[in-house]
GUBANU-722284 format. One line per field, with one value per residue: residue number from 1; z, x, y of N, C-alpha, C, O in turn. Coordinates in steps of 0.001 Angstrom, whole numbers. Atoms other than C-alpha are relative to their C-alpha. Layout:
% residues N
num = [NUM	...]
n.Z = [Z	...]
n.X = [X	...]
n.Y = [Y	...]
ca.Z = [Z	...]
ca.X = [X	...]
ca.Y = [Y	...]
c.Z = [Z	...]
c.X = [X	...]
c.Y = [Y	...]
o.Z = [Z	...]
o.X = [X	...]
o.Y = [Y	...]
//
This chain:
% residues 239
num = [1	2	3	4	5	6	7	8	9	10	11	12	13	14	15	16	17	18	19	20	21	22	23	24	25	26	27	28	29	30	31	32	33	34	35	36	37	38	39	40	41	42	43	44	45	46	47	48	49	50	51	52	53	54	55	56	57	58	59	60	61	62	63	64	65	66	67	68	69	70	71	72	73	74	75	76	77	78	79	80	81	82	83	84	85	86	87	88	89	90	91	92	93	94	95	96	97	98	99	100	101	102	103	104	105	106	107	108	109	110	111	112	113	114	115	116	117	118	119	120	121	122	123	124	125	126	127	128	129	130	131	132	133	134	135	136	137	138	139	140	141	142	143	144	145	146	147	148	149	150	151	152	153	154	155	156	157	158	159	160	161	162	163	164	165	166	167	168	169	170	171	172	173	174	175	176	177	178	179	180	181	182	183	184	185	186	187	188	189	190	191	192	193	194	195	196	197	198	199	200	201	202	203	204	205	206	207	208	209	210	211	212	213	214	215	216	217	218	219	220	221	222	223	224	225	226	227	228	229	230	231	232	233	234	235	236	237	238	239]
n.Z = [172	-1206	-643	467	-971	157	1199	161	1117	412	-90	1357	-166	-1363	288	-1176	88	-848	-524	-940	451	1245	538	618	943	32	1180	-299	720	1006	-536	-1215	376	-1203	-43	-1140	130	-385	-1440	-686	-325	159	-964	746	-755	797	-60	-973	-1362	132	-1227	-190	1042	-188	863	607	867	1417	541	1317	-119	524	1455	366	79	277	-994	-1200	-457	-1377	-208	-1330	-647	-772	-1402	-458	735	1362	757	232	1020	1291	534	190	719	1029	1354	1092	156	-1242	-158	-1320	-59	-138	-395	758	-427	-902	-761	15	223	1387	388	368	1286	358	586	-921	-1172	-81	-818	-534	-309	-862	-69	-434	433	956	6	1266	1050	565	685	1400	669	84	1028	1304	504	273	1235	1169	234	177	-979	-524	-1438	-358	-896	-478	-842	-903	-226	-908	85	-718	930	1387	494	-509	702	826	1192	269	1438	459	-531	736	1312	-191	-151	1339	752	-659	-642	-1297	-934	-492	-828	-869	-837	-1042	-513	-1444	-585	859	-587	398	1263	1115	1025	196	53	-390	-1399	-1039	-1232	-49	413	-1106	320	907	1367	454	241	1235	1162	-43	629	-363	-1024	-35	1078	-100	-714	-375	-48	-585	59	-459	-1333	-996	-568	966	216	-1198	-131	1007	-416	-1050	608	882	-671	-1281	45	1085	-96	1161	-411	128	1231	1116	-145	345	-535	228	-785	-385	-908]
n.X = [-674	-741	512	-554	-894	-132	-729	-251	807	-111	1178	200	593	327	1050	547	1463	329	-1276	-611	281	-709	105	-1195	208	-1194	-101	-522	-1232	129	206	823	1401	666	1432	518	1398	401	179	-1230	-928	-1428	-899	-1067	-1048	-1080	-1196	-986	525	781	681	1211	928	1391	963	1008	974	-96	1073	269	753	-679	-16	-1110	-1175	-1263	-307	805	147	404	276	-569	157	-1150	153	-1134	-1259	118	915	-629	-1045	639	709	-889	-1240	32	187	-222	-1402	-466	316	334	185	1429	312	1095	1351	682	1076	1331	1002	285	1403	808	598	1051	1090	1084	-545	-124	-1147	42	-1402	-46	-1390	-333	-1328	-702	613	697	-885	311	1290	-278	-213	1297	828	-656	197	1427	357	-654	582	1446	631	1302	-127	300	-1000	292	-1062	330	-1333	-12	-1166	206	578	4	-1383	-683	473	-1024	525	1375	306	58	1208	1163	-24	412	1460	576	-257	571	1276	112	-940	354	-1033	647	-976	485	-1053	200	-545	290	616	1415	166	-643	1008	175	1415	169	302	-900	60	-704	711	807	823	1098	-524	-318	1253	608	-593	267	1229	143	-1033	-621	-993	-874	-1265	-513	-1450	-379	-1444	-387	-602	617	1222	1090	301	632	1311	887	240	1017	1261	569	169	718	1200	893	244	-519	-959	-1415	-517	276	-884	-1408	-610	-1419	-205	-1368	-125]
n.Y = [-1284	-354	-1214	-1268	-604	-1444	-382	-1432	-488	-1391	-863	-507	-1325	-414	-977	-673	-29	-1140	-487	942	1374	305	1353	553	1103	842	855	1327	344	1064	1332	-53	226	516	242	-741	-394	-1343	-87	365	-1080	294	-624	-674	-669	-591	860	-473	205	1239	412	-802	427	-443	684	-864	652	-333	-839	577	1251	1183	-64	-886	863	-662	-1027	-207	-1366	-260	-1424	-199	-1301	-440	406	778	-140	495	-840	-1303	148	275	-1172	-1144	262	1054	-534	954	352	605	1416	513	1449	290	1369	599	-393	945	-617	603	-1039	355	-205	1172	-351	927	-797	-361	-661	-1453	-356	-1361	-262	-1180	-436	-1340	-439	862	1325	191	527	1321	0	-348	1276	676	-633	196	1363	211	-705	594	1323	-195	875	-402	-256	-1384	-581	-1354	-536	-1099	-560	-1138	-884	-1262	-964	457	-2	1191	1198	652	691	-425	55	1390	642	-511	640	1397	-36	-119	1230	1181	-353	675	-630	-1325	-633	-980	-706	-896	-881	-141	-1229	-1140	-1184	-89	-734	707	317	1450	357	1399	314	-479	773	1275	1205	516	1169	-382	-118	1353	716	-508	669	1442	487	1410	116	1328	82	-1172	143	-1317	-156	-1288	-198	-1322	-23	877	-583	159	1417	569	-626	578	1387	-59	-411	1018	1290	-101	-833	397	1432	730	1030	-358	592	-907	-1152	176	-1211	-300	-1210	-348	-1134]
ca.Z = [-8074	-5654	-3071	-4140	-2382	-1652	-4747	-5396	-7619	-9524	-8625	-12095	-11043	-7810	-8039	-5447	-4946	-2177	-475	2073	7	-2708	-4923	-5797	-8841	-8504	-11775	-11481	-12318	-15188	-14431	-11498	-11918	-8541	-8004	-5787	-5190	-5029	-1383	-564	992	417	2841	1597	2784	1507	600	2948	5957	5686	9322	9022	7102	6556	5159	2742	1122	-2653	-4266	-7591	-8359	-9406	-13047	-13040	-14258	-14328	-11385	-7865	-6599	-2996	-1773	1269	3662	5358	8696	10669	9380	6309	5255	5639	3573	856	506	854	-928	-2993	-6724	-10041	-10544	-6871	-5782	-2824	-1710	-1965	-117	-1629	-1570	1252	3424	4053	3218	61	-1805	-2128	-5822	-6047	-8081	-5136	-2664	-1569	-284	1972	2232	5052	5078	6679	5237	3505	4421	1034	-798	-1005	-2147	-5274	-6176	-5355	-7626	-10433	-10691	-10477	-13282	-15591	-15157	-15459	-12285	-10857	-7284	-5702	-4036	-1910	-488	2543	2911	5790	5295	7053	4043	311	-257	1611	-802	-2316	-5851	-6183	-9982	-10479	-8179	-9987	-13306	-11970	-10910	-14522	-15823	-13313	-12454	-9419	-7785	-5613	-3978	-1005	890	4203	5502	9238	9643	7284	8270	8196	5235	3153	-211	8	-980	132	3479	6647	9899	10947	9687	11826	11975	10219	7191	7013	7278	4380	2067	3049	843	1806	5105	4814	1581	2762	3753	5611	5013	7113	6604	8423	11792	14833	16203	13015	12549	16146	16200	12978	14236	17315	15221	12799	15051	18474	17661	14377	15267	12176	12554	13062	10036	7824	8949	7441	9163	8353	10879	11902	14422]
ca.X = [13332	16101	15201	15686	18610	19170	20419	22031	19706	19992	17592	16231	14051	13500	10212	9178	5443	5100	7725	8281	7419	9515	8999	12042	11978	14487	15542	16014	19530	20076	18769	16649	13126	11368	7947	5951	2472	874	908	4344	7057	10803	13620	16194	19515	22401	25582	27630	25357	24304	23239	20542	17589	14011	10996	8646	5434	5603	3667	3938	2086	2991	2208	4980	7857	11476	11272	10022	8606	8452	7133	8864	7997	10694	10627	13589	17132	16236	13259	15215	18130	15837	13717	16569	19388	18376	18604	18583	21852	22330	22272	20638	20457	16950	15763	13253	9555	7584	4532	889	-868	-2341	-5512	-8236	-8953	-12197	-15259	-17682	-15371	-15394	-12051	-12442	-8948	-8336	-5190	-3588	-663	1905	-187	-1823	1190	245	-3279	-1826	-646	-4071	-5809	-3264	-3538	-7339	-7615	-5134	-6696	-10208	-11240	-14753	-13455	-14878	-12264	-13063	-10193	-10880	-7916	-7283	-4908	-4381	-5116	-5704	-1996	-1094	-2841	-315	-987	-4156	-3960	-3223	-6026	-8497	-7362	-7794	-11339	-12026	-10567	-12202	-15922	-15355	-12802	-13575	-11130	-12549	-10559	-11227	-9201	-8656	-6889	-8511	-9335	-13098	-12596	-10678	-12437	-12117	-15511	-14898	-15341	-13806	-12947	-11423	-12342	-15199	-17596	-20388	-18209	-16993	-20534	-21650	-19363	-20612	-23139	-22513	-20674	-20056	-18079	-16222	-12555	-11103	-7493	-5841	-2354	-696	633	-116	-2711	-4785	-4515	-5337	-8185	-9634	-9243	-11302	-13958	-14400	-13946	-15165	-17658	-19062	-18845	-16867	-14996	-11252	-10667	-12052	-9352	-5851	-3511	-167	1157	4307	5524]
ca.Y = [-23618	-22551	-19896	-16297	-14646	-10955	-9165	-5813	-3780	-545	2240	2952	5883	7803	9695	12271	11673	14300	16484	13683	10590	8954	5890	3813	1544	-1291	-2925	-6694	-7895	-10310	-13804	-12659	-14078	-14350	-15845	-13513	-12120	-8718	-7617	-8999	-6833	-6612	-5829	-3332	-1959	133	-1800	412	-276	-3949	-4233	-1553	-2957	-1879	-3748	-1969	-3164	-3380	-550	-2384	-5613	-9140	-8322	-5702	-7836	-6778	-4403	-3753	-480	683	4011	5440	8257	10321	8471	7149	6744	4693	6780	10007	8729	7395	10526	13026	11219	8162	8836	7014	5177	4274	650	-1073	-4690	-6147	-9243	-11677	-10716	-12339	-11753	-12635	-9349	-10868	-9849	-12480	-12014	-13977	-12873	-12846	-11117	-7479	-6178	-3140	-1683	799	2916	5927	7914	5696	2643	3164	1725	-1994	-1091	500	-3017	-4498	-1984	-2297	-6073	-6082	-3505	-5173	-8610	-7150	-8956	-8896	-8676	-5541	-3290	-230	1816	4023	6358	8763	11724	15030	17247	16870	17612	14400	12005	9588	8267	10326	10597	6905	5777	8055	6610	3068	3995	4950	1693	-653	-364	-2623	-286	2756	5179	7094	9733	11457	14417	14856	18216	20684	24245	24971	27322	24766	24141	20334	18887	15315	13620	15044	13306	10023	6587	5288	2345	4243	4997	1413	47	2260	268	-3200	-4968	-8621	-8948	-12696	-12152	-9049	-9127	-6146	-5134	-2443	-1022	1847	2967	831	3252	3130	-632	-1522	1000	-398	-3959	-3028	-1257	-4124	-7159	-6001	-3262	-4609	-8292	-9330	-12648	-12206	-14438	-11653	-9180	-8895	-6442	-4804	-2311	-472	2072]
c.Z = [1291	619	-531	1113	-151	-1196	-24	-1249	-232	251	-1369	16	1483	-135	1285	-183	738	540	946	-372	-1353	-390	-669	-905	-134	-1235	388	-754	-966	684	1249	-405	1190	-237	1241	-283	360	1496	797	359	-270	1110	-746	954	-960	114	1053	1443	30	1262	252	-1156	311	-1002	-508	-859	-1445	-385	-1472	203	-680	-1523	-512	16	-336	1015	1222	224	1472	150	1466	501	781	1491	387	-889	-1471	-832	-321	-1097	-1378	-590	-322	-929	-1107	-1368	-1019	-180	1259	18	1456	-89	360	348	-778	518	803	632	-204	-236	-1458	-343	-391	-1276	-433	-446	997	1219	-139	959	436	594	721	208	569	-479	-1031	48	-1267	-1003	-498	-784	-1433	-803	-149	-1192	-1394	-565	-359	-1314	-1224	-340	-234	923	453	1510	271	1014	354	929	820	524	844	-138	773	-884	-1407	-555	442	-696	-906	-1141	-375	-1472	-496	518	-730	-1395	98	246	-1359	-791	553	720	1381	1060	368	949	783	937	1047	538	1458	570	-904	814	-476	-1351	-1189	-1021	-274	95	419	1480	925	1240	-107	-553	1209	-489	-985	-1441	-571	-360	-1289	-1242	-128	-662	371	991	-48	-1074	-28	798	241	73	619	36	438	1362	992	532	-932	-115	1212	234	-979	349	1068	-581	-728	759	1255	-132	-1055	-19	-1189	478	-280	-1306	-1216	90	-374	325	-352	710	270	989	1407]
c.X = [733	-552	684	835	-23	886	203	-730	225	-1309	-163	-609	-263	-954	-556	-1506	-569	1325	702	-237	663	-219	1303	-391	1313	-25	605	1305	-244	-124	-860	-1468	-767	-1480	-532	-1430	-175	-302	1220	809	1429	773	1194	1048	1056	1237	1010	-473	-868	-743	-1272	-948	-1397	-891	-1029	-947	271	-1167	-238	-756	741	32	1085	1272	1241	382	-901	-141	-375	-152	230	-273	1267	-256	1203	1216	-142	-900	593	1053	-601	-607	976	1173	-92	-314	212	1498	625	-358	-329	-109	-1456	-202	-1187	-1358	-673	-1188	-1344	-1113	-468	-1478	-681	-757	-988	-1219	-1045	479	-35	1144	-160	1376	120	1452	105	1397	624	-498	-774	823	-353	-1308	117	219	-1284	-796	585	-299	-1463	-412	580	-583	-1506	-795	-1346	33	-252	1038	-410	1121	-551	1314	-88	1313	-299	-708	54	1418	776	-432	1108	-687	-1408	-365	-122	-1241	-1250	-53	-443	-1501	-680	123	-777	-1301	-186	903	-455	1085	-634	1040	-724	1177	-283	433	-193	-553	-1449	-208	655	-1045	-218	-1478	-266	-285	1056	-156	711	-861	-770	-882	-1111	475	335	-1280	-684	504	-437	-1338	-279	1104	714	1069	928	1246	558	1522	296	1511	328	647	-804	-1321	-1193	-415	-706	-1381	-1002	-345	-1091	-1361	-667	-318	-862	-1325	-1002	-266	457	988	1440	589	-226	809	1423	701	1474	282	1480	-58	-494]
c.Y = [361	1278	1253	610	1516	343	1506	475	1486	738	661	1401	243	1185	589	147	1215	529	-964	-1460	-232	-1460	-394	-1161	-763	-900	-1345	-240	-1156	-1363	-56	-103	-570	-297	713	424	1468	14	-414	1252	-452	717	570	559	537	-890	436	-133	-1255	-427	795	-258	508	-726	995	-835	386	905	-329	-1300	-1136	-42	945	-822	832	1050	-141	1498	7	1507	317	1418	344	-237	-838	183	-409	895	1355	-106	-246	1273	1139	-270	-1033	596	-1109	-221	-559	-1480	-304	-1518	-271	-1470	-538	443	-1101	718	-665	1011	-91	193	-1301	333	-1084	799	476	772	1526	296	1452	283	1340	400	1400	342	-919	-1437	-293	-810	-1402	-17	514	-1285	-784	542	-183	-1389	-241	663	-689	-1371	56	-925	552	245	1480	492	1420	430	1163	555	1259	772	1277	1024	-579	-99	-1237	-1286	-528	-749	430	-155	-1431	-707	487	-614	-1461	-109	58	-1294	-1198	373	-624	631	1404	506	1139	617	833	794	345	1347	1216	1162	76	672	-694	-433	-1488	-373	-1445	-155	586	-874	-1339	-1145	-533	-1151	341	50	-1376	-750	443	-741	-1459	-332	-1457	-329	-1345	-164	1206	-350	1394	-46	1358	99	1424	-57	-829	545	-167	-1459	-597	612	-574	-1440	-39	363	-1164	-1291	127	746	-455	-1496	-815	-1061	425	-522	891	1292	-385	1323	112	1320	238	1151	-318]
o.Z = [2364	-85	-866	2259	-1189	-1472	372	-2321	699	-65	-1733	-748	2249	-408	2148	-1004	249	374	1083	475	-2270	468	-1542	-512	-675	-1394	1034	-1920	-879	1598	1778	-1042	1205	-1069	2348	-1389	1139	1999	2007	-152	-344	1626	-1542	2117	-2098	1194	1578	2370	207	1190	1121	-2279	1463	-2172	253	-1597	-1725	-60	-2109	1339	-1334	-2098	-1705	1077	-1060	957	1167	-124	1914	-515	2349	-229	1245	2204	-343	-1848	-2366	-1951	-1413	-1982	-2378	-1741	-1344	-1525	-2063	-1501	-707	-167	1190	-778	2378	-1170	1296	-381	-1409	1717	440	422	-1093	-81	-2270	424	-1073	-1227	-1257	111	844	2091	-1239	2135	-396	1600	153	586	477	-373	-2045	-697	-1474	-1970	-1713	-1675	-2261	-1921	-1201	-2029	-2358	-1714	-1402	-2088	-2230	-1512	-504	496	392	2094	-374	2003	-532	1953	270	1266	485	-1	1116	-495	-1628	-1417	-49	-304	-1787	-926	-961	-1798	-1274	-224	-980	-1907	-774	-161	-1576	-1604	-183	1738	2116	2192	-500	1778	219	1535	762	726	1817	1691	-1040	1792	-1579	-2071	-2307	-633	-1119	1065	463	2173	554	1481	-1186	-697	2284	-1680	-1861	-2342	-1746	-1400	-1936	-2265	-1190	-345	448	593	168	-932	-1038	1854	-679	767	287	494	-51	1808	803	695	-480	-82	1067	691	-628	170	1015	-222	-558	599	1417	338	-839	-766	-1446	1323	-1303	-1861	-2256	-631	45	-183	-413	325	152	1184	2285]
o.X = [130	-1123	1868	391	-441	1871	-678	-586	434	-2384	598	-197	-493	-533	-1040	-1965	-1480	2347	1924	-104	517	-213	1803	-1166	2293	-945	1652	1416	-1259	634	-1122	-1999	-1064	-2129	-64	-1936	591	-993	1274	544	1713	336	1822	766	1176	1512	1745	309	-2082	-1644	-2062	-708	-1741	-536	-1533	-515	655	-2319	-1115	-1028	1761	813	1390	1855	1174	1485	-1966	752	-1211	535	-416	-91	1975	-744	1566	1194	315	-545	383	1113	-121	-338	828	1715	678	-1195	779	2289	1658	-1174	267	-289	-1997	249	-1904	-1514	-642	-1389	-1514	-2289	-181	-2347	-94	-1903	-665	-1487	-1587	-326	37	1076	-109	1771	-191	2284	-822	2301	1	-5	-1222	274	-372	-1485	-753	-281	-1528	-1287	-154	-721	-1756	-1171	-108	-666	-2144	-1729	-1589	-959	334	1311	-636	1361	-1142	2028	-784	2395	-1449	-1728	674	1685	1878	5	1592	-1694	-2148	-1418	-1020	-1877	-2160	-1133	-1160	-2125	-1704	-743	-1105	-1257	-1098	956	-830	1605	-989	1846	-1742	2263	-1421	54	713	-1274	-1751	-1150	598	-2124	-1041	-2153	-1416	-623	2223	-1218	1147	-2077	-198	-934	-1432	-211	89	-1352	-1365	-180	-278	-2368	-1439	2213	1924	1965	1580	1167	641	2097	-352	2190	-264	1072	-1997	-2282	-2294	-1604	-1706	-2294	-2162	-1483	-1974	-2371	-1858	-1397	-1839	-2359	-2210	-1126	-80	1831	1729	1505	398	532	1913	328	2186	-254	2310	-1098	-451]
o.Y = [322	2111	1234	680	2028	-341	2270	-112	2265	227	1558	2274	-693	2310	-143	941	1884	-137	-907	-2342	575	-2343	315	-2033	-251	-1703	-1391	139	-1848	-1684	-1136	807	-1765	337	448	236	2036	-872	-192	2341	-1647	1745	-128	849	83	-1413	-400	81	-1155	-1263	426	186	775	-867	1820	-1720	1522	617	255	-1689	-921	-799	951	-1044	1826	1594	-756	2270	-780	2282	-248	2392	-549	639	-1760	955	301	1265	1882	748	289	1616	1810	661	-943	1445	-2156	723	-1225	-1944	254	-2078	318	-2354	239	673	-2276	1914	-1499	682	788	-222	-2141	780	-1939	1863	1570	1101	2074	-61	2358	-306	2387	-425	2205	-487	-1233	-2284	-1421	-1337	-1596	-848	244	-1412	-1374	-214	-383	-1522	-826	81	-863	-1739	-961	-1605	1758	681	2350	-189	2245	-210	2092	-121	2208	200	1552	1593	-1619	-937	-1478	-2368	184	-1424	-360	-702	-1752	-1455	-303	-910	-1954	-1088	-591	-1620	-2128	1063	-246	150	2192	-241	2174	-95	1464	245	650	1684	2039	962	-379	341	-181	-883	-1840	-27	-1880	805	710	-1448	-1741	-1020	-711	-1460	-462	-433	-1652	-1404	-353	-780	-2061	262	-1862	-686	-1402	-996	1472	-977	2207	-885	2351	-820	2385	-1122	-1068	-207	-480	-1778	-1300	-75	-793	-1873	-896	-243	-1428	-1861	-605	271	-362	-1963	-1893	-761	1045	85	685	2251	-1433	2380	-890	2360	-663	1780	544]
//
């Protein structure tokens, strides 16, 4: 099969998830049939500014055929233009899906997925594929946000929990006022919270996606402080 080349794609839908977060659904053009995996990322750019490109993790999964989805926060030039201006009917150029942030979908594995802010996006694809394939792989998402209003895909993740007994979605809020009615966990992701999720360390793989500070901090917690082999960590960071 010849390599997939960048292709101009129609934005079929542009869904505002939060006031500063938008999901773009790119419809594949006729004859476009890429082979790719859940966890890959795509590089996108506007036809009028081909030198300014940005890579985004797919928030859809490999079972979603005929389209790609990416979920973008209003950050930098590209994120601002996408969130404030991108709409259905626009076109962008999309590079082929690539990357190594891939879920190990094996029956005896436990994937502990750690995310902050928009770093949650690839884990939507992980959870979608696992639910649809009815996999036995255990997946636990630990998600850090400022407040309850900052949770991306909350409804979909809760629905996936209902569909898949092997999937859990845990959220912690870091900037709530003491009087806020949030009944869930508060505070940053720490070693104690991570350790609470582990049942069989040798079969656990840790994934972390988000800003550099979160990813490097989690890498230190898991590898240096908890003594987990580096081979059991998969990282995706930006900023």
